[in-house]
C-alpha positions as CSV (number, residue, x, y, z in Angstrom):
1,M,17.9,-19.7,-1.0
2,D,16.7,-22.1,-3.7
3,A,18.3,-25.5,-3.3
4,Q,18.4,-26.1,-7.1
5,H,20.2,-22.7,-7.7
6,L,22.7,-23.6,-5.0
7,Q,23.4,-27.0,-6.6
8,D,23.9,-25.2,-10.0
9,L,26.5,-23.0,-8.4
10,Y,28.3,-26.0,-6.9
11,N,28.4,-28.2,-9.9
12,G,25.4,-30.3,-9.1
13,Q,26.1,-30.8,-5.4
14,L,24.9,-28.9,-2.4
15,P,27.8,-27.6,-0.3
16,P,28.1,-28.5,3.4
17,L,25.3,-26.9,5.3
18,D,24.7,-26.2,8.9
19,R,21.7,-28.0,10.5
20,S,18.5,-26.1,10.6
21,A,16.1,-26.2,13.6
22,S,13.2,-26.5,11.2
23,R,13.0,-29.3,8.6
24,A,10.2,-27.6,6.6
25,L,8.6,-24.3,6.1
26,K,4.9,-23.7,5.3
27,T,3.9,-21.4,2.5
28,V,1.0,-19.1,2.7
29,S,-1.0,-21.6,0.6
30,G,-0.2,-24.3,3.2
31,E,2.4,-26.2,1.1
32,D,5.4,-27.6,3.0
33,L,8.9,-26.8,1.6
34,H,11.8,-29.0,2.7
35,V,14.7,-27.2,4.4
36,H,18.0,-28.8,3.5
37,G,20.0,-26.7,6.0
38,I,21.6,-23.3,6.5
39,L,24.3,-21.7,4.3
40,R,26.4,-19.0,5.8
41,P,28.3,-17.3,3.0
42,T,29.9,-13.9,2.8
43,I,27.8,-11.6,0.5
44,G,29.3,-9.0,-1.7
45,I,26.8,-6.1,-2.0
46,A,26.8,-2.3,-2.2
47,G,30.6,-2.2,-2.1
48,G,31.2,-4.4,0.9
49,N,31.3,-8.0,2.1
50,Y,28.8,-9.1,4.8
51,P,28.0,-12.3,6.6
52,G,24.8,-13.8,5.4
53,E,22.6,-16.7,6.5
54,F,20.3,-18.5,4.1
55,K,17.9,-21.3,4.7
56,V,18.3,-23.6,1.7
57,I,14.8,-24.6,0.6
58,E,13.5,-27.0,-2.0
59,G,11.2,-25.4,-4.6
60,V,11.6,-21.7,-3.9
61,T,10.5,-19.3,-6.7
62,Y,13.4,-16.9,-6.3
63,R,17.1,-17.8,-6.2
64,G,17.6,-16.0,-2.9
65,V,16.0,-13.4,-0.8
66,L,17.8,-10.9,1.5
67,G,15.3,-10.2,4.3
68,R,14.8,-7.6,7.0
69,D,17.2,-9.5,9.3
70,F,20.1,-8.9,6.9
71,L,19.2,-5.3,6.3
72,R,18.8,-4.6,10.1
73,A,22.1,-6.5,11.0
74,N,24.0,-4.5,8.4
75,R,22.4,-1.2,9.3
76,A,20.9,-0.6,5.8
77,D,20.0,3.0,5.1
78,I,17.7,3.1,2.1
79,S,17.0,6.7,1.1
80,F,14.2,7.3,-1.5
81,A,14.9,11.0,-1.2
82,T,18.5,10.6,-2.6
83,N,18.0,7.2,-4.3
84,T,20.8,5.6,-2.3
85,L,21.5,2.4,-0.4
86,Q,24.2,2.4,2.3
87,L,25.3,-0.6,4.4
88,K,27.5,-0.2,7.5
89,G,31.0,0.9,6.8
90,Q,30.4,1.7,3.1
91,S,29.7,4.7,0.9
92,P,26.2,5.1,-0.4
93,V,25.4,3.3,-3.7
94,T,23.0,5.1,-6.1
95,F,19.8,3.3,-7.3
96,S,17.3,4.6,-9.8
97,E,13.5,5.0,-9.3
98,D,13.1,6.0,-12.9
99,L,10.9,3.7,-15.0
100,L,13.0,2.7,-18.0
101,T,12.2,0.4,-20.9
102,V,14.3,-2.6,-21.8
103,V,14.1,-4.2,-25.2
104,A,15.6,-7.3,-26.8
105,P,18.1,-6.3,-29.5
106,A,17.2,-9.3,-31.6
107,T,14.4,-11.9,-32.0
108,Y,14.6,-14.9,-29.8
109,I,12.7,-18.2,-29.7
110,I,11.9,-19.3,-26.1
111,P,11.5,-23.1,-26.0
112,P,8.4,-24.6,-24.3
113,R,8.5,-25.1,-20.6
114,S,11.8,-23.4,-20.2
115,E,13.6,-20.4,-18.8
116,T,15.9,-18.4,-21.0
117,I,18.2,-15.4,-20.2
118,I,18.4,-12.9,-23.0
119,P,20.5,-9.7,-23.2
120,A,18.3,-6.6,-22.9
121,K,19.2,-3.0,-23.7
122,F,17.8,0.2,-22.3
123,K,15.9,2.5,-24.6
124,E,16.8,5.5,-22.5
125,D,20.1,6.7,-21.1
126,T,20.9,5.2,-17.7
127,L,22.9,6.5,-14.8
128,P,26.0,4.4,-14.9
129,G,26.5,2.3,-11.7
130,A,23.0,2.8,-10.5
131,I,21.1,-0.3,-9.2
132,G,17.7,-1.1,-10.6
133,L,15.0,-3.7,-10.5
134,I,14.0,-5.1,-13.9
135,E,10.4,-6.3,-14.0
136,S,8.3,-7.4,-16.9
137,A,5.3,-5.4,-18.2
138,P,1.9,-7.1,-17.8
139,T,1.6,-7.0,-21.6
140,L,4.4,-9.6,-21.9
141,A,2.1,-12.2,-20.4
142,D,-1.0,-11.0,-22.2
143,R,0.5,-10.8,-25.6
144,Y,3.1,-13.6,-25.6
145,Q,2.2,-15.8,-22.7
146,L,5.7,-15.3,-21.3
147,L,6.7,-14.4,-17.7
148,G,9.6,-12.1,-17.0
149,A,11.5,-12.8,-13.8
150,A,12.4,-9.8,-11.7
151,S,16.1,-9.1,-11.5
152,L,18.2,-6.7,-9.5
153,V,21.0,-5.3,-11.7
154,R,23.6,-2.7,-11.7
155,L,22.7,-0.4,-14.6
156,P,25.5,-0.2,-17.1
157,D,26.0,2.5,-19.6
158,G,25.3,1.2,-23.1
159,V,25.8,-2.4,-22.1
160,S,23.2,-5.2,-22.1
161,V,21.7,-6.5,-18.9
162,P,20.3,-10.1,-18.3
163,F,16.5,-10.5,-18.6
164,R,15.0,-13.8,-17.6
165,L,12.0,-15.0,-19.6
166,I,9.9,-18.0,-18.7
167,N,7.8,-19.9,-21.2
168,P,5.3,-22.0,-19.2
169,T,3.4,-23.1,-22.3
170,S,3.8,-26.3,-24.4
171,K,4.8,-24.4,-27.5
172,P,7.9,-22.3,-28.5
173,V,7.3,-18.5,-28.4
174,T,9.0,-16.1,-30.7
């Protein structure tokens, strides 16, 4: 879990963490990332509450990652045949493999060197309650020099979903 994201959740302070056996992790590029400690929250996902364990790390790209250890411990059953995710003791939750298009319902100006969350709407009908991964099209970077962050969302019916845009440039982008 990203340390900055955790601080944002706890009003600028890291919550009490358990001590980690490792003080740093090495990335594939050889960079050391500082480990602050271990957070052991209860995670609400797919209709149930489950114990989780996150290493809190400085400078992680994603807010948090649920790994194979979590999926194995909670007996995750992911069926691409029926598009469902089921964790121990819960009913299956439907997810969608359909490629859908999300659009911004208005024009936004993304400030330089910033991240902005905009409301996005689906162009197509969605299966209410399905879970989906929103990813940006490569043309977003090619055309606007913007990066779209991948987000796991529950697909609503006719309601907007959050879409994170990152402007790494030194100029605002419309």
